[in-house]
N, C-alpha and C positions, 0 to 999 in steps of 0.2 A: 872362695865364691865360685859358683859354676858358670863357665863360659863355653860357648861352642867354638868351632875351629876358626870362626871369623872375628872372634873377640866380642860377640854379643852375649848379653845375659840370657840364660836359658829359662829363667822363671821370673815371675814378678816378685820383687823384694819389698819389704816393709819401708825401706828408705825412699822408694818412689812415692809411696803414699805420704811420707813425711814431707817430701818436697812439695807435693800438691797442696798439703795443708799448712805449708810454711812453718813446719816444725824443724828446728835445728837438729842436725844429725851430729851426734857426739860419740866418742868411744867410751867403753866401760873401763878402760885403763889408758892412761895417758903416756904415750911415748911419741917421739917426733914423727915416726913413719905413719903410725895409725892416725895421729892428729891431722897430718897432711892429707891422708886419704879421706878422712871425714870432711875436711874443709873442701876438698874437691867435689865430693857428693853434694855438699851444700850449694856450690856454685854451678853445678852442672845443669844443662837443659835436657829435659826428657825428649826423646826422639819423636814422640807423638805430639809435642807442643802443648802438653797440658800445664806445664809450669812456665809462666811468663818470666822474662828477664826483667828484673826491677832496677838493677844498678848497672854501672859501667861494666862492660864485658872486656876484661883485660886479658889479652892473649899473649902478653909478654913479648910484643914485637914479632910474633910469628904470624904467618899468613893463614887465613881460613881458605882452604882450597876446595876445588870440585863442587862449588856451590851451584846447584841446578838453577835453571832459568825460573824467574818468578812467574807465578800464575795467578796469585791473589793480590789484592791491593796491599795487604800487610806483609807480603813476602819481601825478603831481601833480594837485591838485584846484583847479579854478577857483572864483572867489568865488560865482558863481551856484550851482554844484553844492554848495558848502559850505553855503550858506544853506538850500538845499533839504534837505540831509541833517540840518541842525540842526532845521529845522521838522518833519521826519519823526520825528526822535528825540524832540522835545517831545511830538508827538502820541502816539507809542508809549508814552512814560512816563506821560502823562496817562491814556491808555486803560487801561494796566496798573493804575494806582492806582485808577481808577474801577471797573474790573472786579473788583478785589479787595474792594470794598465791595458788599454785597448789599442787595437790597430788604429793608427792615425794620431795617437797621442804624441806630444812633443816633450822631450826632457832636456835639461841643461846638464852638461857633464864636462869633466876635464879629460875624459877619454878622447883619443884621437882617431880611432878607426872603428869600422863596423864591428858590432859585437852582440851576441845573444839576441838576434832578430831586431836589433836596433841599427839603423843606417844613418850615417853622417849626412846632415842636410847640406850638401855641397852641390846639388843639382845633378847628381849622378844618374845615369840611365840604367834602369833595371828591367827585368823580364816581367811581362804581364802574366805569364803562366806561373812563374815562381811566386809572385806576390799578388794573387787575385783579389784578396780582401782589401789591400791598400789601393789597388787600381780601381776597385769599385767605389772607394771613398773619394779619391782625388782625381781619378781619370787622367786627362791630359792637361789639366789646369796649369801645371808647372812645366809643361813640355811634352810633346808627343813621341819622344824617342825617335825610333826609325819609322814611325807611322803605322806599324802593324803589330810587332811583337814586343816592343819595349815602350817605356814611358819614363818621364823624369820626376824625381822627387824635388821638394823645394830646395832652393839655394839660399840659406840664411847667413852666409859668411858676411861679416861686416855689417849686419843689420840688427836692429832692435825688433822684438815682436811686441805687438800692441793689440789690445782688445778690439774685436770687431764692433763697429757701431760708433755712435757719436760723430766726431769729425774725422774718423779714420776712413780708409777706403771701403768700398761697398762689398768687397768679397775677399776671400783668403788669398787669392792668387795675384791680385794687383798690388804692385809695390808703390808706396807713397814716397815720393822723392823728398830728399832733404831740403830744408828751407829755414829761413830766419825771419822774424817779424820785421816788417818794413819800418824805416825811420823817415818821417816827413816833418816839414816845418816851413815857415815863411816869415819874412820880415820885410820892412819897407826901406827904400833907399831914397835919400833926399834928391830933389830935382837937379839943381845946377851943380852942387858941390858933392853930392853923394853922401850927405850927412844923414845917418839913420834916424828915423822917427820912432821912438819907443812906444808910441801909442798904438803901433800896429806890429804885433809879433804873435805867432802861433807855432804850435808843434815844438820841434827840437831846439829852436833858436831862442836866445836870451839877448835882449837889447842892453846896450850900454848907455851912457849919457848921451843926450842929443845935442850937447853944447860943443861947438867947434870954434876954438879961438874965442873971440868976443861976440860971436854971432850965435843967437839961439833961434832955431828954426821952429816955426809954429805948425800946429796940426793942419792949418788951412793951406799950407804950401803944398804944391803938387809933389807926390812921391811915386816911385816905381817899386813894385813888389818883386822880391827875389825868393824863390822857393827852394826846397831841398827834398829830394826823393831818392833814397838809397837804391831802390829797385831799378832805377834808371841805369845804374852802373852794373848791377848783377841781379838776375832774377831770383837768386837764393834768398833775397831779402823780402820776398813776397809771401812768406809762409806765416805759420802761427806758433812755432815751437823752436827750441834750440837743442843742441846735443849736450846731454849732461855728462859729467865725469863718469868714466866707466872702465871696466876691465873686460878682456875678451874671454869667451867661453865657447864651447861647441854645442850646437843644437843637434839632437838626434830624433828621428821619427821611428815609432814602433811599426815595423813593416809586416810582421807575421805573428800570429797568436802562438802561445806555447803549445807544444805537442803533448 
């Protein structure tokens, strides 16, 4: 068969048309060498792509090398191009995620230090010039820094964050102090002997029997009331909520938009 110096066929052969028309190529005499050659032609792909590959392409564990970069949707992709596309996809996904989070947003994390334009909410003092967008949002609400060129970010260490409104504080910067619901109650004390009268009891107290020895005191007898108010001992009992079981995390604030 005629070849040029680079191993290419120098003229169109009938076997190419046979491949296009899906006609099996056979030899006119059968020996192992010619049969193998005919089988190779049956399995070959034409360089111009006119013959589609219909079955598994077995290269016998050899590599297909020097595959150029794909340009069409149906082209094969080489390893370098595939890695570049994966890197581009990772960058695009990261950019989209970061761009979806705006300056002033808060996130919960197990990170321990400032990272990727996120600052740990520990009350740190930062530059107004370096973080103009964040300064525009929170100003000096959480501290004025040195009063001219710096300001403070929130300090959320040891604190829960709660939705604004309802019975929370009226703004983002005011801390609502911890508290517990108050406990109150009142019961009656018997006049001369201190025997309680169970006809009068309210709140947290529960009366026992009003009988003392052989004497039963009646409601008409004079009683003295004794009350109970937990907030009298500690102001923490004057609130409306309790601290739930919890684990510690770090809060971060987005301080700068992605470049």
